[in-house]
KOLGU-4560 file (N, C-alpha, C; in nm, 3 decimals, padded with zeros to 5 digits):
<recs>
<n_xx: 14.587 n_yy: 10.611 n_zz: -10.992 ca_xx: 14.490 ca_yy: 10.642 ca_zz: -10.857 c_xx: 14.577 c_yy: 10.767 c_zz: -10.839 mol: A seq: 1 type: MET>
<n_xx: 14.475 n_yy: 10.876 n_zz: -10.790 ca_xx: 14.538 ca_yy: 10.969 ca_zz: -10.734 c_xx: 14.541 c_yy: 11.035 c_zz: -10.629 mol: A seq: 2 type: LEU>
<n_xx: 14.622 n_yy: 11.103 n_zz: -10.601 ca_xx: 14.729 ca_yy: 11.109 ca_zz: -10.445 c_xx: 14.747 c_yy: 11.237 c_zz: -10.384 mol: A seq: 3 type: LYS>
<n_xx: 14.752 n_yy: 11.298 n_zz: -10.286 ca_xx: 14.848 ca_yy: 11.399 ca_zz: -10.268 c_xx: 14.906 c_yy: 11.424 c_zz: -10.127 mol: A seq: 4 type: ILE>
<n_xx: 14.969 n_yy: 11.487 n_zz: -10.203 ca_xx: 15.144 ca_yy: 11.524 ca_zz: -10.071 c_xx: 15.195 c_yy: 11.660 c_zz: -10.065 mol: A seq: 5 type: LYS>
<n_xx: 15.217 n_yy: 11.700 n_zz: -09.899 ca_xx: 15.283 ca_yy: 11.827 ca_zz: -09.949 c_xx: 15.465 c_yy: 11.830 c_zz: -10.021 mol: A seq: 6 type: ARG>
<n_xx: 15.455 n_yy: 11.921 n_zz: -10.064 ca_xx: 15.546 ca_yy: 11.919 ca_zz: -10.106 c_xx: 15.744 c_yy: 11.907 c_zz: -10.034 mol: A seq: 7 type: VAL>
<n_xx: 15.716 n_yy: 11.937 n_zz: -09.889 ca_xx: 15.813 ca_yy: 11.959 ca_zz: -09.832 c_xx: 15.832 c_yy: 11.815 c_zz: -09.784 mol: A seq: 8 type: TYR>
<n_xx: 15.763 n_yy: 11.692 n_zz: -09.809 ca_xx: 15.783 ca_yy: 11.518 ca_zz: -09.785 c_xx: 15.912 c_yy: 11.549 c_zz: -09.958 mol: A seq: 9 type: GLU>
<n_xx: 15.985 n_yy: 11.379 n_zz: -09.894 ca_xx: 16.012 ca_yy: 11.358 ca_zz: -09.963 c_xx: 15.915 c_yy: 11.289 c_zz: -10.077 mol: A seq: 10 type: ALA>
<n_xx: 15.984 n_yy: 11.302 n_zz: -10.189 ca_xx: 15.959 ca_yy: 11.204 ca_zz: -10.363 c_xx: 15.986 c_yy: 11.045 c_zz: -10.325 mol: A seq: 11 type: ALA>
<n_xx: 15.882 n_yy: 10.985 n_zz: -10.360 ca_xx: 15.920 ca_yy: 10.855 ca_zz: -10.386 c_xx: 15.821 c_yy: 10.783 c_zz: -10.483 mol: A seq: 12 type: ALA>
<n_xx: 15.898 n_yy: 10.700 n_zz: -10.593 ca_xx: 15.855 ca_yy: 10.620 ca_zz: -10.666 c_xx: 15.736 c_yy: 10.599 c_zz: -10.698 mol: A seq: 13 type: LYS>
<n_xx: 15.645 n_yy: 10.516 n_zz: -10.562 ca_xx: 15.537 ca_yy: 10.566 ca_zz: -10.564 c_xx: 15.396 c_yy: 10.661 c_zz: -10.592 mol: A seq: 14 type: SER>
<n_xx: 15.462 n_yy: 10.787 n_zz: -10.607 ca_xx: 15.428 ca_yy: 10.888 ca_zz: -10.645 c_xx: 15.378 c_yy: 10.902 c_zz: -10.801 mol: A seq: 15 type: ASP>
<n_xx: 15.427 n_yy: 10.815 n_zz: -10.845 ca_xx: 15.420 ca_yy: 10.848 ca_zz: -10.990 c_xx: 15.440 c_yy: 11.000 c_zz: -11.088 mol: A seq: 16 type: GLY>
<n_xx: 15.382 n_yy: 11.002 n_zz: -11.118 ca_xx: 15.370 ca_yy: 11.149 ca_zz: -11.207 c_xx: 15.334 c_yy: 11.252 c_zz: -11.079 mol: A seq: 17 type: THR>
<n_xx: 15.419 n_yy: 11.387 n_zz: -11.074 ca_xx: 15.411 ca_yy: 11.451 ca_zz: -10.998 c_xx: 15.355 c_yy: 11.604 c_zz: -11.073 mol: A seq: 18 type: ARG>
<n_xx: 15.261 n_yy: 11.659 n_zz: -10.995 ca_xx: 15.251 ca_yy: 11.779 ca_zz: -11.063 c_xx: 15.183 c_yy: 11.861 c_zz: -10.916 mol: A seq: 19 type: PHE>
<n_xx: 15.259 n_yy: 11.985 n_zz: -10.913 ca_xx: 15.240 ca_yy: 12.058 ca_zz: -10.835 c_xx: 15.167 c_yy: 12.180 c_zz: -10.862 mol: A seq: 20 type: LEU>
<n_xx: 15.029 n_yy: 12.200 n_zz: -10.750 ca_xx: 14.931 ca_yy: 12.279 ca_zz: -10.788 c_xx: 14.878 c_yy: 12.414 c_zz: -10.779 mol: A seq: 21 type: VAL>
<n_xx: 14.956 n_yy: 12.415 n_zz: -10.715 ca_xx: 14.935 ca_yy: 12.575 ca_zz: -10.637 c_xx: 14.989 c_yy: 12.715 c_zz: -10.722 mol: A seq: 22 type: GLU>
<n_xx: 14.944 n_yy: 12.821 n_zz: -10.711 ca_xx: 14.955 ca_yy: 12.924 ca_zz: -10.760 c_xx: 15.090 c_yy: 13.016 c_zz: -10.735 mol: A seq: 23 type: ARG>
<n_xx: 15.118 n_yy: 13.019 n_zz: -10.591 ca_xx: 15.251 ca_yy: 13.049 ca_zz: -10.559 c_xx: 15.335 c_yy: 12.957 c_zz: -10.558 mol: A seq: 24 type: LEU>
<n_xx: 15.475 n_yy: 12.949 n_zz: -10.547 ca_xx: 15.586 ca_yy: 12.855 ca_zz: -10.558 c_xx: 15.539 c_yy: 12.861 c_zz: -10.399 mol: A seq: 25 type: TRP>
<n_xx: 15.610 n_yy: 12.742 n_zz: -10.352 ca_xx: 15.642 ca_yy: 12.679 ca_zz: -10.242 c_xx: 15.732 c_yy: 12.772 c_zz: -10.166 mol: A seq: 26 type: PRO>
<n_xx: 15.711 n_yy: 12.823 n_zz: -10.040 ca_xx: 15.799 ca_yy: 12.858 ca_zz: -09.984 c_xx: 15.948 c_yy: 12.794 c_zz: -09.938 mol: A seq: 27 type: ARG>
<n_xx: 16.095 n_yy: 12.850 n_zz: -09.924 ca_xx: 16.202 ca_yy: 12.790 ca_zz: -09.950 c_xx: 16.216 c_yy: 12.605 c_zz: -10.008 mol: A seq: 28 type: GLY>
<n_xx: 16.116 n_yy: 12.615 n_zz: -10.138 ca_xx: 16.162 ca_yy: 12.498 ca_zz: -10.207 c_xx: 16.252 c_yy: 12.528 c_zz: -10.315 mol: A seq: 29 type: MET>
<n_xx: 16.329 n_yy: 12.461 n_zz: -10.369 ca_xx: 16.446 ca_yy: 12.468 ca_zz: -10.462 c_xx: 16.391 c_yy: 12.420 c_zz: -10.571 mol: A seq: 30 type: LYS>
<n_xx: 16.375 n_yy: 12.425 n_zz: -10.719 ca_xx: 16.292 ca_yy: 12.352 ca_zz: -10.826 c_xx: 16.367 c_yy: 12.270 c_zz: -10.851 mol: A seq: 31 type: LYS>
<n_xx: 16.510 n_yy: 12.218 n_zz: -10.861 ca_xx: 16.548 ca_yy: 12.086 ca_zz: -10.866 c_xx: 16.504 c_yy: 12.002 c_zz: -10.751 mol: A seq: 32 type: GLU>
<n_xx: 16.484 n_yy: 12.072 n_zz: -10.633 ca_xx: 16.451 ca_yy: 11.960 ca_zz: -10.504 c_xx: 16.310 c_yy: 11.862 c_zz: -10.562 mol: A seq: 33 type: THR>
<n_xx: 16.191 n_yy: 11.976 n_zz: -10.631 ca_xx: 16.115 ca_yy: 11.920 ca_zz: -10.640 c_xx: 16.037 c_yy: 11.825 c_zz: -10.693 mol: A seq: 34 type: LEU>
<n_xx: 16.097 n_yy: 11.738 n_zz: -10.796 ca_xx: 16.121 ca_yy: 11.664 ca_zz: -10.882 c_xx: 15.971 c_yy: 11.586 c_zz: -10.921 mol: A seq: 35 type: LYS>
<n_xx: 15.938 n_yy: 11.662 n_zz: -10.983 ca_xx: 15.792 ca_yy: 11.702 ca_zz: -11.096 c_xx: 15.767 c_yy: 11.712 c_zz: -11.213 mol: A seq: 36 type: MET>
<n_xx: 15.646 n_yy: 11.684 n_zz: -11.268 ca_xx: 15.659 ca_yy: 11.653 ca_zz: -11.421 c_xx: 15.612 c_yy: 11.791 c_zz: -11.447 mol: A seq: 37 type: LYS>
<n_xx: 15.558 n_yy: 11.886 n_zz: -11.420 ca_xx: 15.478 ca_yy: 12.043 ca_zz: -11.407 c_xx: 15.406 c_yy: 12.084 c_zz: -11.279 mol: A seq: 38 type: ALA>
<n_xx: 15.454 n_yy: 12.201 n_zz: -11.356 ca_xx: 15.368 ca_yy: 12.330 ca_zz: -11.233 c_xx: 15.237 c_yy: 12.363 c_zz: -11.282 mol: A seq: 39 type: TRP>
<n_xx: 15.187 n_yy: 12.347 n_zz: -11.228 ca_xx: 15.030 ca_yy: 12.357 ca_zz: -11.294 c_xx: 14.971 c_yy: 12.509 c_zz: -11.216 mol: A seq: 40 type: LEU>
<n_xx: 14.991 n_yy: 12.592 n_zz: -11.228 ca_xx: 14.937 ca_yy: 12.738 ca_zz: -11.142 c_xx: 14.815 c_yy: 12.784 c_zz: -11.186 mol: A seq: 41 type: LYS>
<n_xx: 14.779 n_yy: 12.710 n_zz: -11.305 ca_xx: 14.637 ca_yy: 12.770 ca_zz: -11.328 c_xx: 14.533 c_yy: 12.677 c_zz: -11.330 mol: A seq: 42 type: ASN>
<n_xx: 14.614 n_yy: 12.552 n_zz: -11.261 ca_xx: 14.447 ca_yy: 12.500 ca_zz: -11.213 c_xx: 14.429 c_yy: 12.462 c_zz: -11.027 mol: A seq: 43 type: VAL>
<n_xx: 14.514 n_yy: 12.610 n_zz: -11.010 ca_xx: 14.516 ca_yy: 12.600 ca_zz: -10.848 c_xx: 14.388 c_yy: 12.720 c_zz: -10.868 mol: A seq: 44 type: ALA>
<n_xx: 14.300 n_yy: 12.740 n_zz: -10.768 ca_xx: 14.226 ca_yy: 12.852 ca_zz: -10.731 c_xx: 14.302 c_yy: 12.980 c_zz: -10.747 mol: A seq: 45 type: PRO>
<n_xx: 14.147 n_yy: 13.117 n_zz: -10.810 ca_xx: 14.224 ca_yy: 13.167 ca_zz: -10.842 c_xx: 14.278 c_yy: 13.242 c_zz: -10.743 mol: A seq: 46 type: SER>
<n_xx: 14.320 n_yy: 13.415 n_zz: -10.735 ca_xx: 14.407 ca_yy: 13.463 ca_zz: -10.609 c_xx: 14.264 c_yy: 13.528 c_zz: -10.583 mol: A seq: 47 type: ALA>
<n_xx: 14.160 n_yy: 13.579 n_zz: -10.570 ca_xx: 14.046 ca_yy: 13.590 ca_zz: -10.535 c_xx: 13.947 c_yy: 13.469 c_zz: -10.457 mol: A seq: 48 type: ASP>
<n_xx: 13.957 n_yy: 13.378 n_zz: -10.491 ca_xx: 13.890 ca_yy: 13.223 ca_zz: -10.457 c_xx: 13.993 c_yy: 13.208 c_zz: -10.312 mol: A seq: 49 type: LEU>
<n_xx: 14.119 n_yy: 13.202 n_zz: -10.306 ca_xx: 14.225 ca_yy: 13.163 ca_zz: -10.230 c_xx: 14.224 c_yy: 13.269 c_zz: -10.133 mol: A seq: 50 type: ARG>
<n_xx: 14.249 n_yy: 13.399 n_zz: -10.163 ca_xx: 14.225 ca_yy: 13.509 ca_zz: -10.052 c_xx: 14.119 c_yy: 13.474 c_zz: -09.913 mol: A seq: 51 type: ASN>
<n_xx: 13.996 n_yy: 13.487 n_zz: -10.018 ca_xx: 13.827 ca_yy: 13.409 ca_zz: -09.954 c_xx: 13.833 c_yy: 13.330 c_zz: -09.874 mol: A seq: 52 type: TRP>
<n_xx: 13.930 n_yy: 13.238 n_zz: -09.914 ca_xx: 13.912 ca_yy: 13.108 ca_zz: -09.829 c_xx: 14.020 c_yy: 13.083 c_zz: -09.694 mol: A seq: 53 type: PHE>
<n_xx: 14.098 n_yy: 13.126 n_zz: -09.705 ca_xx: 14.239 ca_yy: 13.198 ca_zz: -09.674 c_xx: 14.215 c_yy: 13.041 c_zz: -09.548 mol: A seq: 54 type: ALA>
<n_xx: 14.230 n_yy: 12.925 n_zz: -09.558 ca_xx: 14.263 ca_yy: 12.803 ca_zz: -09.501 c_xx: 14.116 c_yy: 12.829 c_zz: -09.378 mol: A seq: 55 type: HIS>
<n_xx: 14.016 n_yy: 12.894 n_zz: -09.388 ca_xx: 13.927 ca_yy: 12.860 ca_zz: -09.299 c_xx: 13.830 c_yy: 12.773 c_zz: -09.337 mol: A seq: 56 type: ASP>
<n_xx: 13.869 n_yy: 12.677 n_zz: -09.220 ca_xx: 13.760 ca_yy: 12.518 ca_zz: -09.167 c_xx: 13.603 c_yy: 12.541 c_zz: -09.264 mol: A seq: 57 type: PRO>
<n_xx: 13.600 n_yy: 12.638 n_zz: -09.175 ca_xx: 13.447 ca_yy: 12.710 ca_zz: -09.177 c_xx: 13.390 c_yy: 12.753 c_zz: -09.313 mol: A seq: 58 type: LEU>
<n_xx: 13.486 n_yy: 12.808 n_zz: -09.383 ca_xx: 13.444 ca_yy: 12.812 ca_zz: -09.549 c_xx: 13.475 c_yy: 12.690 c_zz: -09.652 mol: A seq: 59 type: LYS>
<n_xx: 13.527 n_yy: 12.549 n_zz: -09.576 ca_xx: 13.565 ca_yy: 12.501 ca_zz: -09.659 c_xx: 13.465 c_yy: 12.419 c_zz: -09.770 mol: A seq: 60 type: TRP>
<n_xx: 13.367 n_yy: 12.381 n_zz: -09.697 ca_xx: 13.218 ca_yy: 12.348 ca_zz: -09.822 c_xx: 13.190 c_yy: 12.463 c_zz: -09.946 mol: A seq: 61 type: ALA>
<n_xx: 13.174 n_yy: 12.564 n_zz: -09.857 ca_xx: 13.153 ca_yy: 12.664 ca_zz: -10.009 c_xx: 13.281 c_yy: 12.695 c_zz: -10.078 mol: A seq: 62 type: GLU>
<n_xx: 13.424 n_yy: 12.679 n_zz: -10.061 ca_xx: 13.556 ca_yy: 12.689 ca_zz: -10.123 c_xx: 13.566 c_yy: 12.595 c_zz: -10.195 mol: A seq: 63 type: PHE>
<n_xx: 13.484 n_yy: 12.466 n_zz: -10.166 ca_xx: 13.509 ca_yy: 12.365 ca_zz: -10.298 c_xx: 13.400 c_yy: 12.336 c_zz: -10.374 mol: A seq: 64 type: GLN>
<n_xx: 13.262 n_yy: 12.437 n_zz: -10.365 ca_xx: 13.180 ca_yy: 12.457 ca_zz: -10.478 c_xx: 13.269 c_yy: 12.546 c_zz: -10.584 mol: A seq: 65 type: LYS>
<n_xx: 13.273 n_yy: 12.663 n_zz: -10.538 ca_xx: 13.320 ca_yy: 12.785 ca_zz: -10.618 c_xx: 13.470 c_yy: 12.725 c_zz: -10.648 mol: A seq: 66 type: ARG>
<n_xx: 13.546 n_yy: 12.684 n_zz: -10.622 ca_xx: 13.662 ca_yy: 12.623 ca_zz: -10.686 c_xx: 13.623 c_yy: 12.457 c_zz: -10.773 mol: A seq: 67 type: TYR>
<n_xx: 13.524 n_yy: 12.419 n_zz: -10.766 ca_xx: 13.529 ca_yy: 12.336 ca_zz: -10.842 c_xx: 13.418 c_yy: 12.406 c_zz: -10.974 mol: A seq: 68 type: GLN>
<n_xx: 13.334 n_yy: 12.538 n_zz: -10.950 ca_xx: 13.306 ca_yy: 12.602 ca_zz: -11.046 c_xx: 13.435 c_yy: 12.663 c_zz: -11.158 mol: A seq: 69 type: ALA>
<n_xx: 13.494 n_yy: 12.714 n_zz: -11.088 ca_xx: 13.646 ca_yy: 12.745 ca_zz: -11.169 c_xx: 13.680 c_yy: 12.618 c_zz: -11.251 mol: A seq: 70 type: GLU>
<n_xx: 13.710 n_yy: 12.489 n_zz: -11.177 ca_xx: 13.807 ca_yy: 12.400 ca_zz: -11.265 c_xx: 13.682 c_yy: 12.372 c_zz: -11.347 mol: A seq: 71 type: LEU>
<n_xx: 13.533 n_yy: 12.384 n_zz: -11.329 ca_xx: 13.451 ca_yy: 12.303 ca_zz: -11.467 c_xx: 13.480 c_yy: 12.435 c_zz: -11.579 mol: A seq: 72 type: LYS>
<n_xx: 13.498 n_yy: 12.574 n_zz: -11.546 ca_xx: 13.530 ca_yy: 12.676 ca_zz: -11.631 c_xx: 13.603 c_yy: 12.603 c_zz: -11.684 mol: A seq: 73 type: ALA>
<n_xx: 13.721 n_yy: 12.569 n_zz: -11.664 ca_xx: 13.862 ca_yy: 12.570 ca_zz: -11.726 c_xx: 13.929 c_yy: 12.408 c_zz: -11.739 mol: A seq: 74 type: ASN>
<n_xx: 13.868 n_yy: 12.374 n_zz: -11.821 ca_xx: 13.861 ca_yy: 12.222 ca_zz: -11.800 c_xx: 14.032 c_yy: 12.157 c_zz: -11.865 mol: A seq: 75 type: PRO>
<n_xx: 14.068 n_yy: 12.252 n_zz: -11.983 ca_xx: 14.197 ca_yy: 12.251 ca_zz: -12.037 c_xx: 14.333 c_yy: 12.254 c_zz: -11.889 mol: A seq: 76 type: ALA>
<n_xx: 14.304 n_yy: 12.343 n_zz: -11.792 ca_xx: 14.422 ca_yy: 12.310 ca_zz: -11.694 c_xx: 14.429 c_yy: 12.249 c_zz: -11.654 mol: A seq: 77 type: GLU>
<n_xx: 14.319 n_yy: 12.121 n_zz: -11.623 ca_xx: 14.342 ca_yy: 12.005 ca_zz: -11.576 c_xx: 14.329 c_yy: 11.876 c_zz: -11.617 mol: A seq: 78 type: TRP>
<n_xx: 14.324 n_yy: 11.863 n_zz: -11.746 ca_xx: 14.295 ca_yy: 11.757 ca_zz: -11.835 c_xx: 14.439 c_yy: 11.660 c_zz: -11.831 mol: A seq: 79 type: GLN>
<n_xx: 14.538 n_yy: 11.741 n_zz: -11.832 ca_xx: 14.680 ca_yy: 11.724 ca_zz: -11.831 c_xx: 14.659 c_yy: 11.592 c_zz: -11.713 mol: A seq: 80 type: THR>
<n_xx: 14.664 n_yy: 11.617 n_zz: -11.591 ca_xx: 14.645 ca_yy: 11.554 ca_zz: -11.485 c_xx: 14.517 c_yy: 11.452 c_zz: -11.492 mol: A seq: 81 type: ILE>
<n_xx: 14.420 n_yy: 11.461 n_zz: -11.554 ca_xx: 14.340 ca_yy: 11.338 ca_zz: -11.597 c_xx: 14.375 c_yy: 11.229 c_zz: -11.673 mol: A seq: 82 type: LEU>
<n_xx: 14.469 n_yy: 11.313 n_zz: -11.781 ca_xx: 14.555 ca_yy: 11.214 ca_zz: -11.862 c_xx: 14.588 c_yy: 11.100 c_zz: -11.804 mol: A seq: 83 type: THR>
<n_xx: 14.707 n_yy: 11.182 n_zz: -11.737 ca_xx: 14.822 ca_yy: 11.087 ca_zz: -11.649 c_xx: 14.724 c_yy: 10.998 c_zz: -11.560 mol: A seq: 84 type: ALA>
<n_xx: 14.684 n_yy: 10.987 n_zz: -11.526 ca_xx: 14.586 ca_yy: 10.936 ca_zz: -11.426 c_xx: 14.541 c_yy: 10.840 c_zz: -11.465 mol: A seq: 85 type: ALA>
<n_xx: 14.479 n_yy: 10.856 n_zz: -11.578 ca_xx: 14.449 ca_yy: 10.754 ca_zz: -11.652 c_xx: 14.531 c_yy: 10.619 c_zz: -11.696 mol: A seq: 86 type: GLN>
<n_xx: 14.660 n_yy: 10.689 n_zz: -11.685 ca_xx: 14.780 ca_yy: 10.569 ca_zz: -11.750 c_xx: 14.815 c_yy: 10.553 c_zz: -11.609 mol: A seq: 87 type: LYS>
<n_xx: 14.819 n_yy: 10.592 n_zz: -11.522 ca_xx: 14.922 ca_yy: 10.522 ca_zz: -11.395 c_xx: 14.873 c_yy: 10.648 c_zz: -11.255 mol: A seq: 88 type: GLY>
<n_xx: 14.998 n_yy: 10.617 n_zz: -11.176 ca_xx: 14.972 ca_yy: 10.695 ca_zz: -11.025 c_xx: 15.016 c_yy: 10.823 c_zz: -11.059 mol: A seq: 89 type: ASP>
<n_xx: 14.929 n_yy: 10.916 n_zz: -10.992 ca_xx: 14.946 ca_yy: 11.069 ca_zz: -11.000 c_xx: 14.927 c_yy: 11.111 c_zz: -10.856 mol: A seq: 90 type: VAL>
<n_xx: 15.046 n_yy: 11.203 n_zz: -10.867 ca_xx: 15.034 ca_yy: 11.234 ca_zz: -10.713 c_xx: 15.023 c_yy: 11.414 c_zz: -10.736 mol: A seq: 91 type: THR>
<n_xx: 14.926 n_yy: 11.518 n_zz: -10.643 ca_xx: 14.912 ca_yy: 11.646 ca_zz: -10.640 c_xx: 14.989 c_yy: 11.680 c_zz: -10.548 mol: A seq: 92 type: LEU>
<n_xx: 15.082 n_yy: 11.812 n_zz: -10.593 ca_xx: 15.137 ca_yy: 11.827 ca_zz: -10.482 c_xx: 15.146 c_yy: 11.966 c_zz: -10.450 mol: A seq: 93 type: LEU>
<n_xx: 15.102 n_yy: 11.997 n_zz: -10.301 ca_xx: 15.057 ca_yy: 12.129 ca_zz: -10.255 c_xx: 15.162 c_yy: 12.176 c_zz: -10.153 mol: A seq: 94 type: TYR>
<n_xx: 15.133 n_yy: 12.319 n_zz: -10.072 ca_xx: 15.236 ca_yy: 12.344 ca_zz: -09.934 c_xx: 15.166 c_yy: 12.399 c_zz: -09.873 mol: A seq: 95 type: SER>
<n_xx: 15.026 n_yy: 12.380 n_zz: -09.819 ca_xx: 14.968 ca_yy: 12.408 ca_zz: -09.744 c_xx: 14.977 c_yy: 12.351 c_zz: -09.574 mol: A seq: 96 type: ALA>
<n_xx: 14.987 n_yy: 12.380 n_zz: -09.541 ca_xx: 14.984 ca_yy: 12.366 ca_zz: -09.371 c_xx: 14.847 c_yy: 12.247 c_zz: -09.315 mol: A seq: 97 type: HIS>
<n_xx: 14.755 n_yy: 12.283 n_zz: -09.409 ca_xx: 14.642 ca_yy: 12.199 ca_zz: -09.347 c_xx: 14.608 c_yy: 12.073 c_zz: -09.431 mol: A seq: 98 type: ASP>
<n_xx: 14.623 n_yy: 11.969 n_zz: -09.390 ca_xx: 14.630 ca_yy: 11.861 ca_zz: -09.477 c_xx: 14.460 c_yy: 11.825 c_zz: -09.484 mol: A seq: 99 type: THR>
<n_xx: 14.389 n_yy: 11.904 n_zz: -09.422 ca_xx: 14.263 ca_yy: 11.827 ca_zz: -09.462 c_xx: 14.173 c_yy: 11.938 c_zz: -09.537 mol: A seq: 100 type: GLU>
<n_xx: 14.208 n_yy: 12.098 n_zz: -09.492 ca_xx: 14.099 ca_yy: 12.185 ca_zz: -09.614 c_xx: 14.173 c_yy: 12.267 c_zz: -09.716 mol: A seq: 101 type: HIS>
<n_xx: 14.238 n_yy: 12.224 n_zz: -09.830 ca_xx: 14.386 ca_yy: 12.247 ca_zz: -09.897 c_xx: 14.274 c_yy: 12.225 c_zz: -10.084 mol: A seq: 102 type: ASN>
<n_xx: 14.380 n_yy: 12.292 n_zz: -10.166 ca_xx: 14.339 ca_yy: 12.272 ca_zz: -10.281 c_xx: 14.329 c_yy: 12.131 c_zz: -10.322 mol: A seq: 103 type: ASN>
<n_xx: 14.454 n_yy: 12.088 n_zz: -10.316 ca_xx: 14.476 ca_yy: 11.982 ca_zz: -10.374 c_xx: 14.351 c_yy: 11.877 c_zz: -10.335 mol: A seq: 104 type: ALA>
<n_xx: 14.329 n_yy: 11.848 n_zz: -10.203 ca_xx: 14.230 ca_yy: 11.782 ca_zz: -10.170 c_xx: 14.129 c_yy: 11.784 c_zz: -10.240 mol: A seq: 105 type: LEU>
<n_xx: 14.076 n_yy: 11.927 n_zz: -10.258 ca_xx: 13.940 ca_yy: 11.960 ca_zz: -10.312 c_xx: 13.949 c_yy: 11.926 c_zz: -10.490 mol: A seq: 106 type: ALA>
<n_xx: 14.064 n_yy: 11.933 n_zz: -10.556 ca_xx: 14.097 ca_yy: 11.914 ca_zz: -10.677 c_xx: 14.122 c_yy: 11.759 c_zz: -10.686 mol: A seq: 107 type: LEU>
<n_xx: 14.214 n_yy: 11.699 n_zz: -10.602 ca_xx: 14.161 ca_yy: 11.521 ca_zz: -10.627 c_xx: 14.033 c_yy: 11.511 c_zz: -10.662 mol: A seq: 108 type: LYS>
<n_xx: 13.918 n_yy: 11.529 n_zz: -10.526 ca_xx: 13.787 ca_yy: 11.475 ca_zz: -10.511 c_xx: 13.721 c_yy: 11.509 c_zz: -10.645 mol: A seq: 109 type: SER>
<n_xx: 13.745 n_yy: 11.608 n_zz: -10.712 ca_xx: 13.717 ca_yy: 11.692 ca_zz: -10.849 c_xx: 13.725 c_yy: 11.570 c_zz: -10.965 mol: A seq: 110 type: PHE>
<n_xx: 13.898 n_yy: 11.570 n_zz: -10.967 ca_xx: 13.940 ca_yy: 11.461 ca_zz: -11.054 c_xx: 13.865 c_yy: 11.310 c_zz: -11.058 mol: A seq: 111 type: LEU>
<n_xx: 13.855 n_yy: 11.258 n_zz: -10.953 ca_xx: 13.817 ca_yy: 11.135 ca_zz: -10.886 c_xx: 13.702 c_yy: 11.101 c_zz: -10.974 mol: A seq: 112 type: GLU>
<n_xx: 13.597 n_yy: 11.221 n_zz: -10.949 ca_xx: 13.435 ca_yy: 11.173 ca_zz: -11.006 c_xx: 13.470 c_yy: 11.169 c_zz: -11.178 mol: A seq: 113 type: LYS>
<n_xx: 13.569 n_yy: 11.212 n_zz: -11.237 ca_xx: 13.594 ca_yy: 11.212 ca_zz: -11.375 c_xx: 13.654 c_yy: 11.124 c_zz: -11.407 mol: A seq: 114 type: ARG>
<n_xx: 13.713 n_yy: 11.028 n_zz: -11.323 ca_xx: 13.806 ca_yy: 10.897 ca_zz: -11.374 c_xx: 13.732 c_yy: 10.751 c_zz: -11.388 mol: A seq: 115 type: LEU>
<n_xx: 13.606 n_yy: 10.822 n_zz: -11.278 ca_xx: 13.468 ca_yy: 10.643 ca_zz: -11.312 c_xx: 13.427 c_yy: 10.663 c_zz: -11.425 mol: A seq: 116 type: LYS>
</recs>
C-alpha cells in the first residue's frame, strides 16, 4: 500500500518503507530525524516544472500531466518505490504545505496505476 505523509509528521511503524520524494531537502529537518530508506530527489519534478507549478491549484491538472510525462521518461527513478510497494507498505515523504496539490500525491497516483 502506498501512503503519503509530510516530513514534519512523526514516523510510525505503519509507514513501512519511507522515501523522501523532494528535489530539495526540507527546511529545518535533520537527516537523522527523518527515518527514511532513501532520498529519491530525481523522482521529484524537474526544477523547471516545480517552478512553473509554484503550488498553484489552478495549474494542478496540467502539472500532473507534465509530471507523469517526466516519470514515464525515467522509470529507473521510481522503480525502487514500486518494488518496495509490491512487498509491503511504502510512505512517500513530502514537505509542501498544500496537502491536496503536491508532487507526492501525483506520484502516488502514478505508481498506484502500475501496481494494479
